[in-house]
N, C-alpha and C positions, 0 to 999 in steps of 0.2 A: 390518208396515207396508207399505202399497202404495207405488207409485213416487212419488218426489219429495215426500216429506213428507206424503202423504195417508194417512189412517187410517180404519178402519171403525168402525161403531157398537160392536162388541165391544171394540175397542182403546180407544175413548173411555170406555166403561164401566169398564174396568180402570184407566185413568189417573185417572179421577175417583172411583173407589171406589164406584160406584153400579151398579145393575142396568141391563141393556140396555133394559128397558121404561121406566126412568126417563129414559134418554137420549132415547128416542122421545117421551115425554111432554114433556120440556123443549123439544124441537124444536117440537112442536105448540103449546106455550105461548109460544114466542118467546124462551126463555131460552138456547137454543143455535141456532147457524145452520150447517147443513152447507154445505160448499163446493159440492156438487152431489149429485143423486140419480140413481142408475143406473136404467135401464129396468125392472129387476126390483124397484125400490123401495129398494134398499140405499143408505143415506146414506154419503157420503164427507166427511170433515172434514179441515181443515188441522191438521197436528200442532202447529205453533207456536200457533195460536189456542187449541187445547185445553189446551196447557201454560199459557197465560195465564189461561184460565178456572180451571184447577186452582190456580194461584197466588192468584187472587182468592178462591176458595172457602176456601183455607187461611187467608188473611188475615182473612176474614169470621169464620171459626171462632175464630181467635185473639182477635179483638176481642170476641167473644161469650163468651169463656172456655171454649170447648169443647175 
């Protein structure tokens, strides 16, 4: 984890149980929002935001019987 609750695309992928390419695709589709993007293109996300997304995904899967 980066400083002060900020996490990288790789960490987001791990938390959400998805591939890094899926994280990038979800950002481009507006499904995820990075906190900011570094000059080299690396996206940085807020850890709490991603935990909320993970909880929403888990609830959605539960509701769909997955």
